[in-house]
N, C-alpha and C positions, 0 to 999 in steps of 0.2 A: 459350381462355380465355371463360370466360361473364361476363355481365355481374354475375351474382351472386358470383363470385370476386373479380372488379375490385372491385365494392363492399365487400365484405369488406376489399381492403387497404386502401380510402380510409380505412376506419374504424378501422385497426392503429392509432393514435397513441393511441386515446378507449382500448381495450385498456389500452394500457401504463400507463393511470392507477392502475391494481391491481397493479400491481409492489409497491408497499411502501417500508420503510426498509430502507437497504442495512445491511450487517451490516460493512462496512469499508470505508472510502474513502482513495484513495490519491492524493496530486498534490502539484503543483507550481504553486504561486497562477498568475495565475486556470484553468490546465487541471486540473480533479480527476475522476477515476473512482470511480464508487460501484460496489462490489462487494455484488454480493445474494446471498444462500444461500450463505453462506460455510460447506464443509462440515467444512474443517480450517484450522485455523493454529495453526503450532506456532515457538516461538524457542528456536532452541540457542544456547548460552553457552559459549563455549570460552575460559577463563582461563588466562590464560599464566603460568605457576610460575618463581620466579627460579631460578638454577642452583642445586642440592646444595653447602651449602659457602660458599658467597658471604657476606661480610661483611655487617656491620649496615647500611651506607650503602645506600641503594635508589637504582635511577636511576630517574628519572622516565620514564616508558614507558607505553605501552598496556595495559593488564592483562586486555581481555576482549575478543572478536569475537564480536559476534551475528549469527546469521542466521535470518531468518523466512521459514518456511514457507506459502502462502498456496494453496487452491482455492476457487473461486469460481464463479459465475453470471453471465455479460453477458445478460441477458434483454430482449426486447423489439427493438422495432424500430429503436432506438437501438446495438443493440450493435454493428453494426460502426462506429460514431462512436467508443463505447468503445475497441473494440479497435486501432483505429488511433491514439487517444489514448494508450493504453499503449504501443505502440510507439514513438512520438513522443516520451513522458518519458523512456522507456529510452534514447533517444540525446541528447536535449537536458541530462539531468541530468549526463552525462559530459562537455559543452563547455561552452558559455556558458549560464552558471546565473546568473538575474535576482537570485535572494536572496543571493549570495554577493556582490555590489557594495553591494546595499541593507544587508547587516549586517554590512560592511567585512569579510567572510572568517569569521566567526565561525559562520556555519552552510552548508549548501550540500545539494544532494541534494532530494529530494522528503519529503512528511510523511504518517506513514500513520497513520489513527486508525482504531484498532478499539475493542471492549470490552475487550481483553486489554493491549491497549497505546498509546503515545499517543509517536511517535519522528519527530526530524527525521533529516536527514541521512542517508535511507535510499535504495541505487541498485539498480534492477534486475540482479541477476545472469542468471537464466535466466526466459526467457517462453517459455509455451507454450498453444498452442490447441486445442480441438478439436470436434467436432461430431456428434451422432449422430441416427440418424433418429428416434429417439423424444422428441427434445427440438430440434423444426427450429426454432423461434423463441428459443434461447439458445445461447450459445456458453460451454463450460466453458473457464476459465481456468486455470493453474497457474503460479506465480511463486516463485520465490527471490529474497528481498531481502536484502542485506547492510548491515547496519546501520553506519556509519562516521563515527562523532561526532568533531568538528574541536574542540568544548569541552567541557570534562566537567562544566560547573555549568550548563551551558545544557542539557543533557542529564538532568541531574539535576534540571533545575527543571521540565521540560517532564514529566519522571516522576510527580513530585509531583502537579503540576496533572493529568497522567491518570490517577491514584488518586483526589483528589479530585473531578473530574469522574465516576467511576465509583461512588463511593459515594455522590454525591447523586441520580445516577440509577436506582439498585438502591432509594432510601430512596422515591423515588416512585411 
């Protein structure tokens, strides 16, 4: 290693200041992971239909399942920290979750903030990382998230807040 390349390595954090604003943020407070350069985000909603010919009385049950797929980039020198944080979050949300005890079981899982949606009760189903020679200072991440709401009113409230925030941001 030459002195010049060593000095460039020491100055790497200064270069990371130009990364910009994340396209999405996922986390479980206080651990929050910014997702930069989100190339795709898709939400798939599967609705459960009642059996044909069923009576007028409906049984209270979940009406739909949501699956969110995100492809993003973890850039800069902190990319390995964010990668480890995503792996940790995937495991922690399935076990001991501080939000469950603080909210009395009303919410659990992680929170997801994007321009498309604001969701709580998010769990990571699949998580994959890749790196290429063209992007040596970045890790590509693809994940599939499951939205498993516990409280429908809280979910609807968060969606309303997300719509209001998106409109306010678009107007500025």
